Each structure stands twice: as C-alpha cells, then as structure tokens.
C-alpha angles and dihedrals in degrees: 000000000000091000091046094050089049092053093049089049091054093045091051090049094051106032134047094204132023139177120225118206126179144080139228117267109280103213094104092049104042117102091234093047092051093049092054091047092055091056092058113100112242094010113160115188093203090061092049102104089198090073091065099044090105086073087063087058090049088049091056093046090051091050098043099038094200126196087242144352142202119206122191133191145147121283090248088076089075091061103031117113138201130173087007089298135106112256089216092055090051090047094054093046089055094044090049092053096054114114138165129231089263090061096255125143134195124266103220116210140174124222112247126191117202129159095352094309132103126211142161116262142169112266113235090191135008096262088065087077092064112109119199111212095206089064087067096050096267108145092227136080096234120155123189140163110251122181120187118200123191122188110250096237089058098039101096095102098050097094093057102036119109141143135203107250123222091236134151128109109293119191138211091245093055091054106036104014097095096047116112114280116249138184124225124241126247111240127212094022143046111313126202137138097256091050093048093049091050092052092051094047092049089049091050092048091047091052094045088054092049094055094040095109097037121125092234109056094190098099094042090052090047094052091045089053092050090051091056097040092051092061091062104022108033112136116249104197135067093199135037132173095179113123120237117257111272091018112173096012100095122116091207110117096225096047089047087057093047101040119064114202095212093053115111103188141020113244126208099015093135129128130229126224124263128197113262090240089060095052091076089050092052091048094049092049094048094048092044094050090050093049099041107026097236139073115265123249122220090265090059092059117093115245092247088067098047109128122225091257126131093215095049097101097021095090091235095108101013090154098052092134108045126173121209104236115233099219095047139060113272122258118252111306105220138173090262087084086080091065100054138326098242094114093042109053119163112249093228108091091201091063094048099190147096123268126287122238086254094052094048087047089053092050086052088049098246111159115248093246091059110107125202114216126223129030125327096269089052090049093054090049091054092050094047094048096050134101106239105263093218089058091043092055092053092048089050091052090052093048092049088056092055094055 
C-alpha cells in the first residue's frame, strides 16, 4: 500500500487527469476457486481476505480520483456472496458513493455491442456488464465483467461515443493454423523424435483396433489415417522460430495486429513434455474433435485410455482432456494452462500436444513481438491472467471518445 500511495502522489503531482485500469485478484470469485475453497475443512468465506480486495481498488480510486476507470473481473463475481450479500452489489454501492472534493461522482456504464458498434450504456441488470471478447474479434470465448466509470464532470460525451468493433467469428485455425508444426516431448523418460513418433503411431493403431467393430467407421478410419500419415509427416522438432510463409502481409485486421512485419523470428513457440500415457488421450481428443466437431467428455473415451484419476467417471471434471476446435473460437485461456496442457490440446492430431506459449498468446491476441519474462510456467500464467490486448485496445478507443 505504501508503494501504491507513493505512485498516486506522484501521478497527482504531475498530471491533471488520469485513467485507472485494473481489477482485484479473482481467485475468491471464480467458480473454480469457490468450488475448491468449499472443499477445504474449516473454510470460512468471511475470513478470506481475498473477498474484500475490491475495496483496495475502491481505496485507490478514492485517492487518485481519475478522470475515468476500467475495472475487470471474472463472471463469478456476479454470483459470489459474502456476509449473505452479493459481492457485486457491495462493489456497485461503493463505486456509486465515490466522489471527489469538487462534488463529482462517477457515471457507471456497461459496454454494449450492437450492429457491429460498441458504446457505453446504463446497465439494467448485473449481467449487462459481461463483455464477450469474441464480439470484439478475439479468437476466444472469454467472458468477463467490465465496469467503466467516467467522472461526472467529464461525462457529457458518453451518450454519443461509439466505435466500430473488430467483430466476427474468429477461429483457432485462423490464428495458429499457419504456425510451424511441432511435436511434444515425452516426460519422465528418454525423449527423441523417433520414440515420440513410435508412441503416437502405436496409440493410433490401438485406437483404430478399438473402433474396428463400431457401427460408425468414421473414427476407425480417422485413426488409421493418422497412423499412416505419421510415418511420413510426423513433426521432428519441439521448437521452431521460423516465420510462416506470407507472414506480415495480411490485410486482415486481427492478423495485422498479431503479425509484425519487422519481426524476424517467432519467440516462445516451444512445446513441453507429456507423459507417454497421455499422448493417446491427446490423440483421441484431437481426432474426436475433428470428426465430431466437439471436444470429447470422459464418457466418450475408450476404457483403454481411462487415467488413474478418482474423478474421471464422477462427472466433476468430465472435460479433463479438452481439444481446442480448429473451426471455432478457443475456450477461455486461463492460468491453469501453466499446470498441464490437458484443457488446451492442439487440434492437429499429427502434433499430439498442448499449446505452446506463443499459440496461447495468439489466442489471447498478444502481438508476436510481445515477450513474456520468466520461465515457461511463468509465461503461461502471464498469458492466462491477461485481458486480451486486442479487446483492451478497442475499449481504450471507446473510452478516449468519451473524454
């Protein structure tokens, strides 16, 4: 708090008007975080300080008194309760009561997208504050609560401010489909390209045999095809920095944002290792998704691929292995990608792996020249915790037109 207060003092001394962007940590509000907390013996929500971190954001707002602010958090904030009250209700009361020494308050608005244009509007209900990243052209189904506040003495332009959004359905294939093909590694044992290739081919043959007598031959034929193609077309490398052909020449707005013409190499496009037993599950998920157009649930997996996991058939985590479908927007990229790649399987069966840092970053709309510091695990966390920059830029454009 001391460092923050010092920064606020410096900002107020050097700038007349500022804009505050941020949001309190979301672990206490996210549905997954709340589920985990309920499982802890003796857990008392009222004693979890994370529930009240939004008040630190309020404190900073009150000290800084910016011209405008943008606050972001997970959807779970709308349903999270503490002291028998909705956290979101408490937050909105605190935001509404903020005032400056000049008697100004903050006009609180939601971001609405209609007919390809975004504007700031009054919210009739809490769900109006949910922003869908895919509506802004981000290739990811990421839904977050975003509240925009503009100081009342500067709010005259709100009603007429709007921008054209870079919307339209964007797919995983469009964003990562041209990136250099890679193989995964094999963890906990000797890893080389030939061994990896052999493991995947064996898994494909096993799966083809499992579905040999099935009424629908589509899966069997798909696994047989993968087995044959792997012999000639299996990726050899775990890392590639080579730029795709035609890189930086697209007229597409999103690709122009991602691809930087002066870039000479791709950074952080490197795979991690997977257990040999998981390669078959990754292969199954990728082929199943290609054939059926949706990611398989636990019940869809053959018994031969069942992991030694107590929740596998419980229905609790039925999508433990989830492929990102090539012809759809990605599911929400979260920091969980740092733990394992099970929820973020590449759609190409021949690559049989999880997403690289660079692929996940692209799905989050980070430009290719943005480098993530730290080790690979830390890089994944940074990617998953971020607001998509392509979305953030458009919100900034809208906010600028209001001031």
